[in-house]
C-alpha positions as CSV (number, residue, x, y, z in Angstrom):
1,M,4.9,13.8,-32.4
2,K,7.2,13.3,-29.7
3,F,6.2,14.2,-26.3
4,S,8.1,17.4,-26.2
5,Q,9.6,18.2,-23.0
6,Y,10.5,22.2,-24.1
7,T,6.6,22.4,-25.5
8,W,5.4,20.9,-22.5
9,N,7.4,22.8,-20.1
10,L,6.2,26.4,-22.0
11,Y,2.5,24.6,-21.2
12,K,3.4,24.6,-17.4
13,Q,4.5,28.3,-17.2
14,S,1.3,29.3,-18.9
15,L,-1.5,30.5,-17.1
16,G,-3.5,27.9,-18.1
17,G,-1.6,25.3,-17.8
18,Q,-0.6,25.7,-14.2
19,K,-4.6,26.5,-13.6
20,A,-5.1,22.9,-15.3
21,I,-2.8,21.1,-12.8
22,K,-3.9,23.1,-9.9
23,E,-7.2,22.4,-10.7
24,F,-5.9,18.1,-10.7
25,E,-3.5,18.4,-7.6
26,N,-6.7,20.4,-5.2
27,A,-8.8,17.0,-6.7
28,N,-6.7,15.6,-4.1
29,K,-6.9,17.7,-1.7
30,E,-10.4,19.4,-2.0
31,I,-13.5,16.9,-3.1
32,K,-13.6,19.0,-6.7
33,E,-14.7,15.3,-9.0
34,Y,-18.4,16.9,-10.1
35,D,-16.4,20.3,-10.7
36,L,-13.7,18.6,-12.9
37,F,-16.0,15.6,-14.5
38,Q,-18.5,18.9,-16.2
39,K,-15.6,21.2,-17.1
40,Y,-13.9,18.0,-18.9
41,N,-16.7,15.7,-20.3
42,S,-19.7,17.8,-20.1
43,Y,-21.9,15.4,-22.5
44,S,-21.6,13.1,-19.5
45,A,-21.8,14.5,-17.1
46,Q,-25.2,16.0,-18.2
47,F,-26.6,12.2,-16.8
48,F,-25.7,12.6,-13.0
49,T,-26.8,15.3,-11.0
50,R,-24.1,17.1,-8.3
51,Q,-26.0,15.5,-5.9
52,Y,-26.2,11.8,-7.4
53,F,-22.6,12.5,-8.3
54,L,-21.6,13.3,-4.9
55,E,-23.5,10.7,-2.6
56,T,-22.7,8.0,-4.5
57,C,-18.7,9.2,-4.1
58,D,-19.2,9.0,-0.4
59,L,-20.9,6.1,-0.8
60,F,-18.5,4.1,-2.4
61,W,-15.2,5.8,-0.6
62,L,-17.1,4.6,2.4
63,T,-17.6,1.1,1.8
64,V,-13.9,0.5,-0.5
65,F,-11.7,2.9,0.0
66,D,-11.9,4.0,3.7
67,G,-9.1,2.7,5.6
68,H,-7.6,0.3,3.0
69,N,-3.8,0.3,3.0
70,E,-2.1,2.8,0.8
71,L,-0.6,1.2,-2.0
72,K,3.1,0.8,-2.2
73,N,3.5,0.0,-6.9
74,L,2.0,-1.2,-9.9
75,E,1.2,-5.0,-9.0
76,E,-0.5,-3.6,-5.7
77,A,-3.0,-1.2,-7.9
78,K,-3.5,-3.8,-10.2
79,D,-4.5,-6.5,-7.4
80,F,-6.9,-3.3,-6.0
81,Y,-8.3,-3.0,-9.2
82,Y,-9.2,-6.6,-9.9
83,T,-10.3,-7.3,-6.9
84,L,-12.5,-4.1,-6.3
85,T,-14.4,-5.1,-10.3
86,T,-14.9,-8.9,-9.7
87,S,-15.6,-8.7,-6.1
88,G,-18.0,-6.4,-6.1
89,I,-19.1,-3.8,-4.0
90,Y,-20.8,-4.1,-0.2
91,D,-21.7,-2.4,2.4
92,E,-20.7,-2.7,6.2
93,D,-24.0,-4.8,6.5
94,K,-22.8,-7.2,3.3
95,I,-25.9,-5.4,1.4
96,P,-24.7,-5.2,-2.1
97,I,-24.3,-1.9,-3.8
98,I,-22.6,-3.7,-7.2
99,K,-23.1,-7.3,-6.6
100,E,-20.2,-9.5,-7.8
101,G,-20.6,-10.4,-11.3
102,E,-22.8,-7.3,-12.0
103,Y,-19.9,-6.1,-14.6
104,I,-22.9,-3.9,-16.6
105,L,-23.2,-1.6,-13.4
106,M,-19.6,-1.7,-12.8
107,L,-18.7,-0.3,-16.3
108,S,-21.7,2.3,-15.7
109,A,-19.8,3.8,-12.7
110,N,-16.3,3.7,-13.5
111,D,-16.6,7.9,-14.3
112,M,-17.1,7.8,-9.9
113,L,-15.0,4.9,-8.9
114,S,-11.7,6.7,-10.9
115,F,-12.2,9.6,-9.6
116,L,-11.7,7.8,-6.2
117,L,-9.4,5.8,-7.9
118,Y,-7.0,9.1,-8.8
119,Y,-8.0,11.0,-5.3
120,F,-6.6,7.3,-3.1
121,A,-3.6,6.4,-5.0
122,P,-2.9,9.4,-7.9
123,E,0.2,7.3,-8.6
124,Y,-1.6,4.2,-10.9
125,F,-5.1,5.5,-11.5
126,I,-6.4,8.5,-13.9
127,P,-10.0,10.1,-13.2
128,N,-11.4,8.0,-16.5
129,L,-12.9,11.7,-18.4
130,F,-12.9,9.7,-22.0
131,R,-16.4,7.7,-22.0
132,C,-18.2,9.1,-25.0
133,R,-14.4,10.8,-25.9
134,F,-12.9,8.0,-27.3
135,F,-12.5,9.8,-30.7
136,D,-10.4,12.6,-28.8
137,L,-8.1,9.6,-27.2
138,N,-7.5,7.8,-29.9
139,K,-6.4,11.0,-31.7
140,I,-4.1,11.6,-28.7
141,T,-2.7,8.7,-28.4
142,D,-2.2,9.0,-32.4
143,I,-0.4,12.6,-31.7
144,F,1.7,10.9,-29.3
145,E,2.5,7.6,-30.8
146,I,1.3,5.9,-27.5
147,E,-0.3,2.7,-28.5
148,L,-3.1,1.4,-26.9
149,P,-4.7,-2.1,-25.3
150,P,-6.5,-3.9,-27.6
151,I,-10.3,-3.1,-27.3
152,P,-12.4,-5.7,-26.0
153,K,-15.5,-7.3,-27.4
154,K,-18.9,-5.4,-26.8
155,S,-20.5,-8.5,-25.0
156,D,-17.8,-9.2,-22.8
157,Y,-18.5,-6.2,-19.5
158,K,-16.0,-7.9,-18.1
159,A,-13.1,-6.9,-19.8
160,R,-14.9,-3.7,-20.6
161,C,-14.3,-2.8,-17.1
162,I,-10.3,-4.1,-16.7
163,F,-9.6,-2.0,-19.8
164,Y,-9.2,1.5,-17.7
165,W,-6.4,-0.6,-15.6
166,H,-4.7,-1.4,-18.9
167,L,-5.0,2.3,-19.8
168,C,-4.0,3.3,-16.7
169,E,-0.9,1.1,-16.8
170,V,-0.4,3.5,-20.2
171,F,-0.2,6.4,-19.0
172,Y,1.5,5.9,-15.6
173,L,4.6,4.5,-18.5
174,F,4.0,7.8,-20.0
175,R,4.4,9.3,-16.6
176,I,7.5,7.8,-15.9
177,E,9.0,7.9,-19.0
178,N,8.7,11.7,-19.4
179,G,9.1,12.6,-15.5
180,L,5.0,14.3,-15.0
181,S,3.2,14.4,-11.9
182,P,-0.4,12.5,-11.0
183,A,-1.6,16.1,-11.8
184,E,0.2,16.8,-14.7
185,L,0.0,14.1,-16.0
186,C,-3.9,15.0,-15.8
187,A,-3.4,17.9,-17.2
188,F,-1.2,16.5,-20.4
189,L,-4.6,13.9,-20.9
190,Y,-7.6,16.7,-20.2
191,D,-6.0,20.4,-21.3
192,F,-2.6,20.2,-22.9
193,A,-3.1,17.1,-25.6
194,P,-6.8,18.1,-26.6
195,N,-5.3,21.2,-28.2
196,C,-2.8,19.6,-30.0
197,I,-5.4,17.9,-31.8
198,H,-6.1,18.8,-35.5
199,R,-9.0,20.5,-36.0
200,E,-9.3,21.3,-39.4
201,K,-11.8,18.9,-41.1
202,T,-11.4,17.3,-44.6
203,K,-13.7,16.5,-47.5
204,I,-16.6,14.5,-46.5
205,P,-16.2,11.4,-48.8
206,H,-19.3,10.1,-50.7
207,P,-21.5,8.3,-49.1
208,A,-20.9,4.1,-49.8
209,Q,-24.2,3.2,-47.0
210,A,-27.1,4.3,-45.3
211,W,-28.1,3.3,-41.8
212,F,-31.0,3.8,-39.6
213,I,-30.2,5.1,-36.1
214,G,-33.0,6.5,-33.8
215,G,-34.2,7.7,-30.0
216,K,-35.7,10.9,-28.8
217,T,-34.2,13.7,-29.9
218,D,-32.8,16.2,-27.0
219,P,-34.7,19.9,-27.5
220,K,-30.9,21.6,-27.0
221,D,-29.7,19.2,-29.7
222,T,-32.3,20.2,-32.4
223,H,-30.7,22.8,-33.7
224,L,-27.3,21.9,-33.6
225,D,-24.5,21.9,-36.3
226,E,-23.0,18.8,-35.2
227,T,-24.3,16.0,-32.3
228,F,-23.1,12.7,-31.0
229,W,-25.1,9.5,-31.7
230,Q,-24.8,5.2,-31.1
231,A,-23.9,4.5,-34.3
232,N,-22.3,1.2,-36.2
233,P,-19.4,0.4,-35.4
234,E,-18.7,0.2,-39.6
235,T,-20.2,3.6,-40.0
236,K,-17.8,5.3,-42.3
237,K,-17.9,8.9,-42.9
238,G,-20.1,10.2,-45.4
239,D,-22.8,7.4,-45.2
240,I,-26.1,8.2,-44.0
241,L,-28.3,8.3,-41.1
242,I,-31.7,7.7,-41.3
243,H,-32.8,9.4,-38.0
244,Y,-36.7,7.4,-36.5
245,E,-37.6,10.0,-33.9
246,T,-39.2,7.6,-31.3
247,S,-41.1,10.1,-29.4
248,P,-43.5,11.7,-29.4
249,I,-43.8,11.3,-33.0
250,S,-42.9,7.5,-33.8
251,A,-42.2,8.7,-37.5
252,I,-38.5,8.8,-39.5
253,T,-38.1,12.9,-39.5
254,C,-34.8,13.8,-40.9
255,M,-31.3,12.4,-42.3
256,W,-27.9,13.1,-41.2
257,I,-24.8,12.0,-42.6
258,A,-21.5,10.8,-40.3
259,Q,-18.9,13.2,-40.1
260,T,-16.6,10.7,-38.3
261,D,-15.8,6.5,-38.9
262,G,-17.9,5.0,-36.5
263,V,-15.7,4.3,-33.5
264,I,-15.8,2.0,-30.3
265,D,-15.9,3.4,-27.5
266,P,-15.4,0.2,-24.6
267,F,-16.9,3.1,-21.8
268,F,-20.1,3.5,-23.7
269,H,-22.8,1.5,-22.5
270,Y,-23.5,1.1,-26.4
271,Y,-20.1,0.5,-27.1
272,S,-20.0,2.4,-30.6
273,N,-21.0,5.7,-31.9
274,T,-20.3,8.4,-34.2
275,Y,-20.8,12.8,-34.3
276,I,-23.8,12.9,-37.1
277,G,-24.1,16.7,-39.0
278,N,-25.5,18.0,-41.9
279,K,-28.9,17.0,-41.2
280,V,-31.6,18.0,-43.6
281,E,-35.7,17.8,-42.4
282,I,-38.1,15.7,-43.9
283,P,-41.4,15.4,-44.4
284,P,-42.3,12.9,-41.4
285,I,-43.1,9.3,-42.0
286,T,-44.7,7.3,-39.3
287,L,-44.5,3.9,-38.1
288,K,-48.4,3.2,-39.2
289,E,-47.3,4.6,-42.7
290,L,-44.5,2.2,-43.4
291,Q,-46.2,-1.2,-42.0
292,A,-49.0,-0.1,-44.5
293,D,-46.9,0.1,-47.2
294,K,-46.5,-2.6,-49.6
295,Y,-41.9,-2.9,-49.6
296,F,-41.7,-1.4,-46.0
297,S,-44.6,-3.8,-44.4
298,K,-42.1,-7.0,-45.1
299,H,-39.3,-5.4,-43.6
300,P,-37.9,-6.7,-40.4
301,L,-37.1,-3.8,-38.9
302,I,-40.3,-1.8,-39.2
303,R,-41.7,-5.8,-38.7
304,K,-40.0,-5.3,-34.9
305,K,-41.5,-1.1,-34.5
306,F,-37.9,0.0,-34.8
307,Q,-36.5,-2.0,-31.6
308,G,-32.7,-2.3,-32.0
309,V,-32.7,0.3,-34.8
310,N,-29.6,1.8,-33.9
311,G,-27.0,1.0,-36.9
312,W,-29.3,-0.8,-38.6
313,P,-28.2,-1.1,-42.0
314,M,-29.9,-0.1,-45.3
315,S,-29.5,-1.9,-48.6
316,S,-29.4,0.1,-51.7
317,E,-33.1,-1.1,-52.4
318,D,-34.4,0.5,-49.3
319,Y,-33.0,3.6,-49.3
320,A,-34.7,3.8,-52.9
321,E,-37.8,2.9,-51.7
322,L,-37.3,5.7,-48.8
323,L,-36.9,8.1,-51.0
324,R,-40.2,6.8,-53.3
325,I,-42.0,7.8,-50.0
326,I,-40.5,11.2,-49.6
327,K,-40.7,12.3,-52.8
328,A,-44.9,11.1,-53.3
329,K,-45.1,13.9,-50.0
330,G,-43.7,16.3,-52.5
331,F,-39.6,17.4,-51.5
332,D,-37.3,17.4,-53.6
333,T,-35.5,13.9,-53.5
334,G,-33.0,15.7,-55.5
335,T,-31.6,17.6,-52.8
336,L,-30.6,14.6,-50.4
337,P,-27.1,12.7,-51.1
338,K,-26.8,9.6,-53.4
339,L,-25.8,6.5,-52.6
340,Y,-22.0,5.8,-54.8
341,A,-21.3,2.4,-56.0
342,P,-18.2,2.8,-57.6
343,A,-16.9,0.1,-60.3
344,L,-13.7,-1.6,-61.0
345,P,-11.6,-0.7,-63.9
346,K,-13.4,-2.8,-67.0
347,N,-11.0,-5.9,-68.3
348,I,-9.4,-7.4,-64.8
349,S,-10.1,-9.9,-62.7
350,I,-9.6,-8.7,-59.0
351,I,-9.3,-12.5,-56.6
352,K,-5.7,-11.8,-54.3
353,E,-3.8,-8.8,-53.1
354,R,-1.3,-9.5,-55.4
355,D,-3.8,-8.3,-58.2
356,V,-4.7,-5.4,-56.6
357,E,-0.9,-4.4,-56.7
358,T,0.3,-5.4,-60.3
359,Y,-3.7,-4.5,-62.0
360,L,-4.5,-1.3,-60.2
361,L,-1.6,0.1,-58.1
362,D,1.0,-0.4,-60.2
363,P,-0.5,1.2,-63.0
364,L,-1.2,4.0,-61.5
365,L,2.1,4.9,-60.3
366,N,3.0,4.3,-64.2
367,S,0.4,6.9,-65.1
368,M,2.0,9.3,-62.6
369,E,5.5,9.1,-64.6
370,W,6.9,6.8,-61.3
371,Y,8.2,3.1,-61.8
372,E,9.6,0.2,-59.8
373,N,13.2,0.3,-58.4
374,K,13.4,3.8,-59.9
375,D,10.7,6.2,-57.9
376,F,9.2,3.2,-56.0
377,I,10.1,-0.1,-54.7
378,R,8.5,-3.3,-53.1
379,Q,9.0,-4.9,-49.6
380,L,11.6,-2.7,-48.9
381,P,13.6,-4.4,-46.3
382,V,13.8,-1.7,-43.2
383,H,15.9,-2.1,-40.2
384,A,13.6,-2.1,-37.1
385,G,16.1,-2.6,-34.3
386,R,18.2,-5.8,-33.1
387,G,18.4,-7.1,-36.8
388,H,15.1,-7.6,-37.3
389,R,13.7,-6.4,-41.1
390,I,10.2,-5.5,-41.7
391,F,9.0,-4.9,-45.5
392,P,6.6,-2.5,-46.4
393,D,4.2,-3.0,-49.4
394,Y,5.7,-0.2,-51.5
395,A,8.0,3.1,-50.7
396,L,7.3,5.5,-52.8
397,H,10.2,8.6,-53.5
398,Y,12.8,6.3,-51.5
399,S,16.1,6.6,-50.2
400,N,18.7,3.8,-51.8
401,R,21.3,5.2,-49.4
402,S,23.0,2.1,-47.5
403,E,23.2,4.4,-43.9
404,E,20.0,6.3,-44.2
405,E,16.1,4.7,-44.6
406,K,13.7,6.9,-45.7
407,A,10.6,7.0,-48.4
408,K,8.1,10.4,-48.4
409,V,5.2,8.0,-49.5
410,L,3.9,4.1,-47.7
411,I,1.9,2.0,-49.6
412,E,0.1,-0.9,-48.3
413,A,-2.0,-3.0,-50.0
414,K,-4.6,-4.8,-49.5
415,L,-7.6,-7.4,-51.1
416,Y,-10.9,-5.9,-49.5
417,M,-10.4,-4.1,-46.1
418,K,-14.4,-4.6,-45.1
419,N,-14.6,-3.0,-42.3
420,N,-13.0,-0.3,-39.9
421,Q,-11.6,-2.9,-38.1
422,E,-9.5,-3.9,-41.0
423,I,-9.2,-0.6,-41.7
424,E,-7.5,0.1,-38.4
425,E,-5.3,-2.2,-38.4
426,A,-3.5,-1.3,-42.2
427,F,-3.4,2.1,-40.4
428,L,-1.4,1.2,-37.2
429,Q,0.7,-1.4,-39.4
430,A,1.2,1.0,-41.9
431,R,1.6,4.2,-39.0
432,S,4.6,2.1,-37.5
433,Y,6.7,1.4,-41.1
434,A,6.1,5.0,-41.8
435,Y,8.0,6.3,-38.5
436,L,10.5,4.1,-39.3
437,L,10.8,5.6,-42.8
438,E,10.2,9.2,-41.6
439,S,7.2,9.3,-44.4
440,S,5.3,12.1,-44.2
441,V,2.5,10.7,-46.3
442,I,0.6,7.1,-46.1
443,V,-1.7,5.3,-48.5
444,L,-3.9,2.5,-47.5
445,C,-5.6,0.4,-50.9
446,D,-7.8,-2.4,-51.6
447,K,-9.8,-3.7,-54.8
448,Q,-12.0,-0.5,-54.0
449,C,-10.3,2.5,-53.7
450,L,-7.4,4.3,-52.1
451,I,-7.7,6.0,-48.8
452,V,-4.6,8.9,-48.0
453,Y,-3.3,10.3,-44.7
454,E,-0.9,13.1,-44.8
455,K,1.2,13.4,-41.7
456,K,0.0,17.2,-39.9
457,Q,1.8,16.7,-36.8
458,S,0.9,13.0,-36.9
459,F,-1.2,10.8,-38.8
460,D,-4.7,10.9,-37.6
461,R,-6.7,7.7,-38.5
462,D,-9.8,9.9,-38.9
463,R,-8.0,12.5,-41.4
464,Y,-8.3,11.1,-44.5
465,I,-9.1,11.4,-48.1
466,K,-10.4,8.3,-50.3
467,Y,-10.6,8.1,-53.8
468,Y,-12.4,5.2,-55.9
469,W,-10.3,3.4,-58.8
470,E,-12.9,5.4,-61.2
471,E,-13.0,8.7,-59.9
472,L,-9.2,8.7,-60.9
473,E,-10.9,8.6,-64.8
474,N,-11.3,12.6,-64.0
475,P,-8.3,13.9,-64.5
476,D,-9.2,16.5,-61.3
477,K,-8.8,13.9,-59.7
478,F,-6.0,12.1,-60.9
479,N,-3.9,15.2,-60.5
480,E,-5.1,16.0,-57.2
481,L,-4.0,12.2,-56.0
482,K,-0.8,12.9,-57.8
483,S,-0.2,16.5,-56.1
484,R,-1.1,14.6,-52.9
485,L,1.9,11.8,-53.6
486,S,5.0,13.8,-54.9
């Protein structure tokens, strides 16, 4: 949905809205950064004591901002931030606080620096409360149709620092376009917009992959239904996560199920993460046991004593052998999740994208009694401004009136979307078509499966239902999908 001035005005008049706006107005009159940090990003705030946070802010203010000329426009703000990021931070005696080129340290300081930048020039900077909350940022930008800048590579820490400025630019333009004050923009980002996020949980798909994760579990997380964890960016919702407890036990102790796809967070030191839930405690399997096991003694991760454990992919054989050990300890492995490996429909050969359409998608649509040039059209030319035309792969339930271009369902076919990045690129492409055609359903399909996104005020890249081709031989699954596309 687009930004609604009417809905926003109702929020501004509410007690909650007035309170949130006032909080960010007062942040530029009183030093209340830590209170806001703790309230709106409690997960990150737990890693900083109030004293450390405020003392470091005082030091940064004296060495970077105190006495600096006021910034007059967006270009000056950009130059200021680029200089700050690339030149390092030194005290009055030229002793380094953050040396030039220490981009990892500069990135870790972004929480504090972003508050000071907002305090110094609120017209151009926002306090960054999205570290470890990139899921929320993605949902907010999905809902309000805001395009995020490209995310830098993991190893490019300089670009990851600069990404903060690109985010500030995006929201500066959004603020100006919608007539918001700096404090109103912050209240929008951290109070209003999160409350617009659709919280309904979709069904968790079959696990297609298992991964190792590891680390010490915080005692307060022991009984949580869901928690946040470092993970491989290719983690898919539903995947199995085998947890190696680093200390004090040095053993595999439980398994989890990924509640979301892995997401890349350029502000998070470890870069990628997911939410995990559905925890199952299993009999501990110690590192010594694995080192003595005939199969796992040769496993590269065991040889490395679980160094680099988070996001290490497990083969189906790895998982089967782990179940063997668990079963030998007297645990009923029938209660544990099984890896799902769908097979393609028989007697077809899928070697190019058109084969997906010809041998999989067209027969499926025909079996639902929908036919080309009657119910759906391939490569529908869509007007996209200044005479430019785009061509979605399939427009289902489309209007062929010359004065309007509409299609209820938009389908994009690929040969194989091998990772989350390719899925996201296909989603963003299809979503742009869907906005033009006022579509309420997006379908991405490849030789493995169909991924169905339904619009609930907006499209959400994390809210989807996945159907494997062979599953559609089940009448219930077939009719469920047909109902969604009808």
